[in-house]
N, CA, C and O atoms as CSV, one atom per row, in Angstrom:
chain,resi,resn,atom,element,x,y,z
A,1,MET,N,N,113.562,130.011,46.925
A,1,MET,CA,C,113.366,128.954,47.542
A,1,MET,C,C,112.487,127.879,46.941
A,1,MET,O,O,111.826,128.219,45.960
A,2,LEU,N,N,112.383,126.699,47.354
A,2,LEU,CA,C,111.601,125.842,46.641
A,2,LEU,C,C,110.197,125.596,46.954
A,2,LEU,O,O,109.574,124.630,46.513
A,3,TYR,N,N,109.646,126.610,47.829
A,3,TYR,CA,C,108.319,126.560,48.379
A,3,TYR,C,C,107.929,128.000,48.290
A,3,TYR,O,O,108.703,128.943,48.132
A,4,ARG,N,N,106.558,128.052,48.420
A,4,ARG,CA,C,105.832,129.257,48.525
A,4,ARG,C,C,105.273,129.539,49.763
A,4,ARG,O,O,105.198,128.603,50.559
A,5,GLU,N,N,104.793,130.824,50.149
A,5,GLU,CA,C,104.257,131.191,51.261
A,5,GLU,C,C,102.599,130.666,51.117
A,5,GLU,O,O,101.925,130.589,52.145
A,6,ASN,N,N,102.122,130.387,50.051
A,6,ASN,CA,C,100.758,130.056,49.747
A,6,ASN,C,C,100.211,128.995,50.759
A,6,ASN,O,O,100.836,127.971,51.034
A,7,GLY,N,N,99.043,129.309,51.269
A,7,GLY,CA,C,98.375,128.483,52.311
A,7,GLY,C,C,98.896,128.455,53.621
A,7,GLY,O,O,98.583,127.507,54.341
A,8,GLN,N,N,99.722,129.440,54.095
A,8,GLN,CA,C,100.424,129.517,55.290
A,8,GLN,C,C,99.731,130.904,55.613
A,8,GLN,O,O,100.270,131.969,55.312
A,9,PHE,N,N,98.545,130.829,56.221
A,9,PHE,CA,C,97.871,132.305,56.815
A,9,PHE,C,C,98.147,132.563,58.324
A,9,PHE,O,O,98.025,131.693,59.186
A,10,LYS,N,N,98.556,133.935,58.574
A,10,LYS,CA,C,98.806,134.093,59.838
A,10,LYS,C,C,97.409,134.587,60.558
A,10,LYS,O,O,96.603,135.269,59.924
A,11,THR,N,N,97.203,134.242,61.773
A,11,THR,CA,C,95.880,134.642,62.498
A,11,THR,C,C,96.078,135.681,63.407
A,11,THR,O,O,95.113,136.349,63.777
A,12,SER,N,N,97.403,135.942,63.885
A,12,SER,CA,C,97.515,137.242,64.635
A,12,SER,C,C,98.663,138.115,64.276
A,12,SER,O,O,99.450,137.734,63.409
A,13,TYR,N,N,98.821,139.259,64.875
A,13,TYR,CA,C,99.832,140.099,64.515
A,13,TYR,C,C,101.083,139.563,64.967
A,13,TYR,O,O,102.081,139.764,64.274
A,14,GLN,N,N,101.177,138.854,66.123
A,14,GLN,CA,C,102.522,138.270,66.601
A,14,GLN,C,C,103.013,137.169,65.625
A,14,GLN,O,O,104.197,136.959,65.362
A,15,ALA,N,N,102.058,136.563,65.172
A,15,ALA,CA,C,102.479,135.273,64.169
A,15,ALA,C,C,103.178,135.883,62.900
A,15,ALA,O,O,104.185,135.405,62.378
A,16,ASP,N,N,102.422,137.145,62.421
A,16,ASP,CA,C,103.096,137.818,61.228
A,16,ASP,C,C,104.495,138.456,61.282
A,16,ASP,O,O,105.245,138.695,60.335
A,17,GLN,N,N,104.724,138.729,62.888
A,17,GLN,CA,C,106.137,139.500,62.938
A,17,GLN,C,C,107.163,138.459,63.405
A,17,GLN,O,O,108.163,138.819,64.027
A,18,GLN,N,N,106.931,137.193,63.117
A,18,GLN,CA,C,108.034,136.193,63.655
A,18,GLN,C,C,109.373,136.390,62.765
A,18,GLN,O,O,109.353,137.035,61.717
A,19,ILE,N,N,110.324,135.886,63.186
A,19,ILE,CA,C,111.769,136.040,62.436
A,19,ILE,C,C,111.580,135.095,61.381
A,19,ILE,O,O,111.849,135.443,60.232
A,20,PHE,N,N,111.135,133.898,61.628
A,20,PHE,CA,C,111.019,132.949,60.411
A,20,PHE,C,C,109.598,132.674,60.470
A,20,PHE,O,O,109.140,131.834,61.246
A,21,PRO,N,N,108.785,133.452,59.562
A,21,PRO,CA,C,107.193,133.248,59.521
A,21,PRO,C,C,106.822,131.843,58.686
A,21,PRO,O,O,105.742,131.272,58.842
A,22,ILE,N,N,107.636,131.472,57.979
A,22,ILE,CA,C,107.260,130.214,57.090
A,22,ILE,C,C,107.892,129.063,57.827
A,22,ILE,O,O,109.054,129.051,58.232
A,23,ALA,N,N,106.932,128.014,57.971
A,23,ALA,CA,C,107.232,126.807,58.909
A,23,ALA,C,C,108.538,126.146,58.295
A,23,ALA,O,O,109.365,125.661,59.067
A,24,GLN,N,N,108.732,126.116,56.981
A,24,GLN,CA,C,109.812,125.335,56.514
A,24,GLN,C,C,111.267,125.945,56.787
A,24,GLN,O,O,112.272,125.237,56.855
A,25,ASP,N,N,111.270,127.286,56.931
A,25,ASP,CA,C,112.255,128.040,57.318
A,25,ASP,C,C,112.621,127.602,58.681
A,25,ASP,O,O,113.755,127.198,58.937
A,26,ARG,N,N,111.536,127.687,59.688
A,26,ARG,CA,C,111.833,127.101,61.093
A,26,ARG,C,C,112.526,125.838,61.178
A,26,ARG,O,O,113.472,125.688,61.951
A,27,TYR,N,N,112.047,124.810,60.326
A,27,TYR,CA,C,112.458,123.529,60.606
A,27,TYR,C,C,113.967,123.450,59.995
A,27,TYR,O,O,114.880,122.843,60.556
A,28,LEU,N,N,114.083,124.089,58.874
A,28,LEU,CA,C,115.501,124.081,58.330
A,28,LEU,C,C,116.642,124.669,59.474
A,28,LEU,O,O,117.674,124.086,59.804
A,29,ILE,N,N,116.216,125.824,59.917
A,29,ILE,CA,C,117.133,126.358,60.862
A,29,ILE,C,C,117.335,125.440,62.215
A,29,ILE,O,O,118.447,125.363,62.737
A,30,LEU,N,N,116.256,124.787,62.719
A,30,LEU,CA,C,116.333,123.892,63.736
A,30,LEU,C,C,117.320,122.849,63.487
A,30,LEU,O,O,118.154,122.543,64.340
A,31,ALA,N,N,117.227,122.139,62.019
A,31,ALA,CA,C,117.838,121.138,61.852
A,31,ALA,C,C,119.218,121.292,61.658
A,31,ALA,O,O,119.943,120.339,61.944
A,32,LEU,N,N,119.841,122.616,61.099
A,32,LEU,CA,C,120.989,123.146,61.042
A,32,LEU,C,C,121.692,123.214,62.597
A,32,LEU,O,O,122.760,122.702,62.934
A,33,ILE,N,N,120.773,123.992,63.413
A,33,ILE,CA,C,121.444,123.949,64.749
A,33,ILE,C,C,121.577,122.672,65.404
A,33,ILE,O,O,122.518,122.469,66.171
A,34,ALA,N,N,120.741,121.832,65.169
A,34,ALA,CA,C,120.831,120.446,65.764
A,34,ALA,C,C,122.096,119.773,65.183
A,34,ALA,O,O,122.891,119.249,65.963
A,35,ALA,N,N,122.320,119.761,63.852
A,35,ALA,CA,C,123.428,119.220,63.269
A,35,ALA,C,C,124.703,119.934,63.763
A,35,ALA,O,O,125.725,119.262,63.902
A,36,ALA,N,N,124.706,121.175,64.019
A,36,ALA,CA,C,126.099,121.798,64.460
A,36,ALA,C,C,126.242,121.477,65.894
A,36,ALA,O,O,127.389,121.511,66.338
A,37,ALA,N,N,125.211,121.151,66.750
A,37,ALA,CA,C,125.564,120.969,68.013
A,37,ALA,C,C,125.792,119.459,68.404
A,37,ALA,O,O,126.314,119.121,69.466
A,38,ILE,N,N,125.363,118.617,67.469
A,38,ILE,CA,C,125.302,117.125,67.704
A,38,ILE,C,C,126.359,116.402,66.750
A,38,ILE,O,O,127.138,115.543,67.163
A,39,VAL,N,N,126.297,116.854,65.402
A,39,VAL,CA,C,127.005,116.017,64.429
A,39,VAL,C,C,128.395,116.389,64.288
A,39,VAL,O,O,129.273,115.535,64.157
A,40,VAL,N,N,128.652,117.755,64.312
A,40,VAL,CA,C,129.985,118.348,64.056
A,40,VAL,C,C,131.097,117.916,65.171
A,40,VAL,O,O,132.202,117.505,64.816
A,41,PRO,N,N,130.705,118.046,66.633
A,41,PRO,CA,C,131.603,117.543,67.645
A,41,PRO,C,C,131.994,116.187,67.397
A,41,PRO,O,O,133.141,115.877,67.719
A,42,PHE,N,N,131.126,115.184,66.800
A,42,PHE,CA,C,131.657,113.763,66.622
A,42,PHE,C,C,132.481,113.584,65.463
A,42,PHE,O,O,133.391,112.755,65.462
A,43,ILE,N,N,132.226,114.286,64.507
A,43,ILE,CA,C,133.047,113.947,63.068
A,43,ILE,C,C,134.127,114.977,62.838
A,43,ILE,O,O,134.807,114.879,61.816
A,44,ALA,N,N,134.375,116.080,63.806
A,44,ALA,CA,C,135.280,116.986,63.340
A,44,ALA,C,C,136.728,116.444,63.917
A,44,ALA,O,O,136.850,115.730,64.912
A,45,SER,N,N,137.705,116.889,63.158
A,45,SER,CA,C,139.125,116.347,63.651
A,45,SER,C,C,139.483,117.415,64.443
A,45,SER,O,O,138.744,118.387,64.601
A,46,GLU,N,N,140.785,117.278,65.052
A,46,GLU,CA,C,141.486,118.050,66.020
A,46,GLU,C,C,141.813,119.453,65.161
A,46,GLU,O,O,141.607,120.581,65.607
A,47,TYR,N,N,142.311,119.181,63.968
A,47,TYR,CA,C,142.690,120.375,63.129
A,47,TYR,C,C,141.490,121.268,62.884
A,47,TYR,O,O,141.667,122.485,62.832
A,48,VAL,N,N,140.059,120.654,62.701
A,48,VAL,CA,C,139.045,121.563,62.440
A,48,VAL,C,C,138.798,122.371,63.651
A,48,VAL,O,O,138.545,123.568,63.514
A,49,PHE,N,N,138.851,121.777,64.946
A,49,PHE,CA,C,138.507,122.437,66.038
A,49,PHE,C,C,139.653,123.539,66.409
A,49,PHE,O,O,139.301,124.595,66.935
A,50,ARG,N,N,140.924,123.300,66.149
A,50,ARG,CA,C,141.865,124.241,66.641
A,50,ARG,C,C,142.007,125.369,65.373
A,50,ARG,O,O,141.961,126.572,65.630
A,51,ALA,N,N,142.156,124.950,64.199
A,51,ALA,CA,C,142.503,125.881,63.217
A,51,ALA,C,C,141.256,126.512,62.669
A,51,ALA,O,O,141.384,127.554,62.026
A,52,LEU,N,N,140.046,125.987,62.856
A,52,LEU,CA,C,138.867,126.692,62.096
A,52,LEU,C,C,137.705,127.123,63.116
A,52,LEU,O,O,137.300,128.285,63.112
A,53,LEU,N,N,137.245,126.281,63.879
A,53,LEU,CA,C,136.245,126.462,64.680
A,53,LEU,C,C,136.632,127.622,65.986
A,53,LEU,O,O,135.916,128.590,66.239
A,54,ILE,N,N,137.553,127.378,66.519
A,54,ILE,CA,C,138.127,128.264,67.650
A,54,ILE,C,C,138.340,129.675,67.126
A,54,ILE,O,O,137.767,130.600,67.702
A,55,PRO,N,N,139.041,129.886,66.183
A,55,PRO,CA,C,139.251,131.201,65.556
A,55,PRO,C,C,137.902,131.965,65.164
A,55,PRO,O,O,137.691,133.157,65.386
A,56,PHE,N,N,136.985,131.028,64.513
A,56,PHE,CA,C,135.691,131.609,64.034
A,56,PHE,C,C,134.828,131.945,65.135
A,56,PHE,O,O,134.015,132.859,64.997
A,57,LEU,N,N,134.921,131.286,66.241
A,57,LEU,CA,C,134.047,131.509,67.639
A,57,LEU,C,C,134.908,132.868,68.128
A,57,LEU,O,O,134.244,133.859,68.433
A,58,ILE,N,N,136.031,132.918,68.190
A,58,ILE,CA,C,136.736,134.258,68.797
A,58,ILE,C,C,136.347,135.479,67.997
A,58,ILE,O,O,136.003,136.534,68.529
A,59,LEU,N,N,136.422,135.270,66.598
A,59,LEU,CA,C,136.189,136.525,65.778
A,59,LEU,C,C,134.651,136.742,65.808
A,59,LEU,O,O,134.279,137.898,65.603
A,60,SER,N,N,133.707,135.797,66.035
A,60,SER,CA,C,132.433,136.008,66.000
A,60,SER,C,C,132.016,136.782,67.160
A,60,SER,O,O,131.188,137.685,67.043
A,61,LEU,N,N,132.704,136.384,68.602
A,61,LEU,CA,C,132.442,137.113,69.692
A,61,LEU,C,C,133.045,138.549,69.656
A,61,LEU,O,O,132.452,139.476,70.207
A,62,ALA,N,N,134.117,138.712,69.064
A,62,ALA,CA,C,134.668,140.099,68.946
A,62,ALA,C,C,133.771,141.066,68.023
A,62,ALA,O,O,133.672,142.286,68.159
A,63,ALA,N,N,133.185,140.323,67.125
A,63,ALA,CA,C,132.393,141.136,66.037
A,63,ALA,C,C,130.991,141.688,66.918
A,63,ALA,O,O,130.449,142.768,66.684
A,64,LEU,N,N,130.619,140.894,67.774
A,64,LEU,CA,C,129.473,141.253,68.542
A,64,LEU,C,C,129.771,142.264,69.572
A,64,LEU,O,O,128.813,142.851,70.075
A,65,GLY,N,N,131.090,142.578,69.994
A,65,GLY,CA,C,131.434,143.641,70.817
A,65,GLY,C,C,131.359,143.346,72.220
A,65,GLY,O,O,131.641,144.211,73.049
């Protein structure tokens, strides 16, 4: 990555065991989720929905079991 963990000290055990312990990782994931939920539905064509996103969703749910 382009950043380091230097200067990001954890003050509790719970903070040390986070899924995304680095603040930049949390911000990036939140931005990606927001873009997927807000931007993609407005710019995607009908082809993208029917041929790509729906099969991806179905196969993802099947993989979860």
